[in-house]
C-alpha positions in Angstrom: 12.0 7.1 -12.7 12.9 9.3 -9.7 15.5 11.8 -9.5 18.9 11.2 -7.6 17.8 13.9 -5.0 14.7 11.7 -4.2 16.8 8.5 -3.9 19.4 10.4 -1.7 16.6 11.6 0.5 15.0 7.9 0.7 18.4 6.5 1.6 19.0 9.2 4.3 15.5 8.3 5.8 16.5 4.7 5.7 19.7 5.1 7.2 17.8 6.7 10.4 15.1 4.1 10.2 17.6 1.0 10.2 19.7 2.6 13.2 16.5 3.2 15.3 15.4 -0.4 14.4 18.2 -1.8 16.1 16.7 -1.1 19.6 13.1 -0.7 18.7 12.2 -3.7 16.5 9.3 -4.8 18.8 7.9 -1.0 18.7 8.2 -0.8 15.2 6.1 -4.0 14.7 3.5 -2.6 16.9 3.4 0.6 14.7 2.7 -1.5 11.6 0.1 -3.7 13.5 -1.6 -0.4 14.8 -2.0 0.6 11.0 -3.9 -2.6 10.1 -7.3 -0.9 10.2 -6.3 1.9 8.1 -4.8 -0.3 5.5 -7.8 -2.5 5.4 -10.2 0.4 5.3 -8.3 2.4 2.5 -7.8 -0.8 0.3 -11.3 -1.8 0.5 -12.5 1.8 0.1 -10.8 1.9 -3.0 -12.8 -0.8 -4.5 -16.0 1.0 -3.1 -16.6 -0.8 0.0 -19.2 1.0 2.0 -17.4 0.4 5.2 -16.1 3.5 7.1 -12.7 3.3 8.9 -15.0 3.2 12.3 -16.8 0.3 10.8 -13.7 -1.6 9.9 -12.2 -1.1 13.4 -15.3 -2.4 14.9 -15.3 -5.5 12.7 -11.5 -6.3 13.4 -12.0 -5.9 17.2 -15.0 -8.2 17.4 -17.8 -5.4 17.8 -21.0 -5.0 16.2 -21.9 -2.3 13.7 -25.1 -0.3 14.2 -26.2 -0.6 10.7 -26.6 -3.5 8.4 -23.9 -4.4 5.8 -23.2 -7.2 3.5 -21.6 -10.5 4.8 -18.9 -9.9 1.8 -18.0 -6.7 3.2 -17.4 -8.1 6.7 -15.2 -10.9 5.1 -13.4 -8.6 3.1 -12.3 -6.6 6.1 -11.4 -9.7 8.1 -9.6 -11.5 5.3 -7.4 -8.4 4.3 -6.5 -8.0 8.0 -5.5 -11.5 8.4 -3.3 -11.4 5.3 -1.8 -8.1 6.6 -1.1 -9.9 9.9 0.4 -12.8 8.1 2.8 -10.6 6.1 3.9 -8.8 9.5 4.7 -12.1 11.1 6.2 -14.0 8.4 9.7 -13.5 7.3 9.0 -13.1 3.5 10.7 -15.4 1.3 11.0 -15.0 -2.4 7.9 -13.9 -4.3 6.6 -17.0 -6.0 3.3 -17.9 -7.9 2.6 -20.3 -4.9 2.6 -17.5 -2.4 0.5 -15.1 -4.5 -2.1 -17.9 -4.9 -2.0 -18.8 -1.2 -2.5 -15.1 -0.3 -5.5 -14.9 -3.0 -7.2 -17.8 -1.5 -6.8 -16.1 2.2 -8.3 -13.0 0.6 -11.5 -14.6 -1.0 -12.1 -17.2 1.8 -16.0 -17.3 2.6 -16.6 -14.8 -0.3 -16.0 -16.8 -3.5 -14.2 -20.1 -2.7 -14.7 -21.5 -6.3 -12.3 -18.7 -7.8 -10.1 -18.4 -4.6 -6.5 -19.3 -5.0 -6.5 -19.6 -8.8 -5.7 -17.5 -11.7 -8.3 -16.8 -14.6 -8.6 -19.5 -17.2 -11.0 -20.6 -20.0 -13.3 -18.1 -20.8 -12.7 -15.9 -17.6 -12.3 -12.4 -19.0 -12.5 -9.5 -16.8 -13.2 -5.8 -17.4 -12.6 -2.9 -15.3 -14.2 0.4 -17.0 -12.6 0.3 -20.5 -9.9 -1.8 -19.5 -9.9 -5.6 -20.4 -7.8 -8.0 -18.5 -5.2 -10.2 -20.3 -6.5 -13.2 -22.4 -7.2 -15.8 -19.8 -5.3 -18.2 -22.0 -2.0 -16.5 -21.3 -2.8 -15.2 -17.7 -0.7 -18.2 -15.8 2.4 -17.8 -18.4 2.2 -13.9 -17.9 2.4 -14.0 -14.4 5.1 -16.5 -14.3 7.1 -14.3 -16.3 6.2 -11.3 -14.3 7.4 -13.1 -11.1 10.6 -14.3 -12.8 11.4 -10.9 -13.9 10.9 -9.4 -10.4 13.2 -12.1 -8.7 16.0 -11.5 -11.2 18.7 -9.6 -9.5 19.7 -6.6 -11.7 20.5 -2.9 -11.7 16.9 -1.5 -11.4 16.1 0.7 -8.3 14.0 -1.3 -5.9 10.9 1.1 -6.2 11.0 0.8 -9.9 10.8 -3.0 -9.7 7.9 -2.9 -7.4 6.1 0.0 -9.4 6.6 -2.1 -12.7 5.3 -5.2 -11.1 2.2 -3.4 -9.8 1.4 -1.8 -13.1 1.9 -5.1 -15.1 -0.2 -7.1 -12.4 -3.0 -4.8 -12.5 -2.8 -4.7 -16.4 -2.9 -8.4 -16.3 -5.8 -8.5 -13.9 -4.9 -12.2 -13.2 -7.9 -13.0 -11.1 -11.5 -13.4 -11.5 -11.9 -11.0 -8.4 -9.7 -9.3 -5.7 -7.2 -8.0 -8.1 -6.8 -4.4 -6.7 -6.5 -5.7 -3.1 -4.1 -8.4 -4.2 -1.9 -5.7 -6.0 -1.8 -3.6 -2.9 -1.0 -6.5 -0.8 1.8 -7.5 -3.0 3.2 -4.0 -2.8 3.7 -4.3 1.1 4.9 -7.8 0.7 7.7 -6.7 -1.5 8.4 -3.5 0.8 8.6 -5.9 3.9 10.9 -8.3 2.1 13.4 -5.5 1.6 13.3 -4.8 5.4 11.0 -1.7 4.9 7.7 -0.5 6.3 4.4 -1.0 4.5 2.6 1.9 3.0 -1.0 3.0 2.7 -2.5 4.1 -0.7 -5.0 6.5 0.3 -8.7 6.2 -0.9 -9.3 9.9 -0.9 -6.8 10.5 -3.4 -7.6 7.4 -5.8 -8.8 9.4 -8.7 -6.1 11.8 -8.8 -2.9 9.9 -7.4 -3.9 6.3 -8.4 -6.4 5.3 -10.9 -4.9 7.8 -13.5 -1.6 6.1 -13.5 -3.1 2.9 -14.7 -4.6 4.6 -17.9 -1.2 6.1 -18.7 0.8 2.9 -18.2 -1.8 0.9 -20.5 -1.3 3.4 -23.1 2.5 4.3 -22.8 4.0 1.5 -20.8 5.4 4.2 -18.6 5.2 3.2 -14.9 7.2 6.4 -13.6 4.0 7.6 -12.0 3.9 4.5 -9.8 7.5 5.0 -8.8 6.8 8.4 -7.7 3.7 7.5 -5.8 5.5 4.8 -3.9 8.4 7.0 -3.2 6.2 9.5 -1.4 4.3 6.8 0.4 7.5 5.4 1.6 8.9 8.5 2.6 5.7 9.2 4.5 5.9 5.8 6.4 9.5 6.3 7.3 8.8 9.7 8.7 5.9 8.4 10.7 8.1 5.9 12.4 11.0 8.2 13.0 8.7 10.7 14.4 6.9 8.3 16.7 10.3 7.2 17.9 12.1 10.4 18.3 9.5 13.3 18.7 8.4 14.7 22.1 5.0 15.6 20.9 3.2 14.9 17.6 0.6 17.5 16.6 -2.0 18.1 13.6 -0.3 19.6 10.7 -2.6 22.6 11.1 -1.5 23.5 14.5 2.1 23.3 13.4 1.4 25.6 10.4 -0.2 28.1 12.7 2.5 28.3 15.2 4.9 28.6 12.4 3.0 31.2 10.5 2.6 28.9 7.5 -0.8 28.9 5.5 -2.4 25.6 6.1 -2.8 25.0 2.3 0.9 25.5 1.8 1.7 23.3 4.8 -0.6 20.6 3.2 1.0 20.8 -0.2 4.4 20.5 1.5 3.0 17.3 3.4 1.8 15.8 0.1 5.0 16.3 -1.5 6.9 15.0 1.5 9.2 18.1 1.8 8.3 18.2 5.4 8.4 15.1 7.6 4.5 15.0 7.9 2.3 11.6 8.0 -1.2 10.7 8.0 -2.9 9.3 11.0 -6.5 8.5 10.6 -6.5 10.4 7.6 -5.3 13.4 9.0 -1.7 15.1 8.5 0.2 14.9 11.5 3.9 16.4 12.4 6.7 16.6 14.9 5.7 19.8 16.9 9.2 20.7 17.1 10.1 20.4 13.4 11.6 23.6 12.0 11.7 24.5 8.4 15.2 24.8 7.1 
């Protein structure tokens, strides 16, 4: 759970974002499309892809790499980009098992068509580190229950619902392959369905800010860490869009910190906690040059 102060802050940013959206809908969509390479790179890198951000950009633009990479990695990049574009173009309807399976089929197309677009069954057990996915005999039932739970209208805060879904999805690990990427795809599908911008879970901090949350959930069933992570990432995504639409000039955070006599590590910590309106662009923290600390 996140505190009321954070909820109020998110609501304040959402009010600004929605007001700006009225006359800038096409530009906001362009911002989202411009992030596809970073989304694809980070999600694949979390799964130990060897592709760099620059490699990913070249592949998605139809260019050729100066080094040899596996055909699988090329399709991982292309397929994930295709899904992201699909989500941004499509007016997302209710989250259903049919849609989840459709997205998974797109994800593994030309990679492993035999397991694409279907849940695990029979003797298809999966293990990630010390975690063993749900018994394949119950995967379809568990996913049906999880999806029904998410679509139930109730009092839960929207980020709590998304966080719980993600924690359960990855615990079930419903597919033979592609579970991590699918889980992150579904987070953005859920945000877009709420009229919100997508977020990027960063590869650089996966061990400290992401992986550790799964271990905690599996032994305690507490998903508050995921809610807090999503709250920070959503604030960052909103700060980025608001800055791009309103700021005269955007500069690297370290330049802003030097100009305002703030130590760079302190500015970095403020950015990570989202107590200043900083955001990452190509893995570098940026901010409105004219932002003043209160």
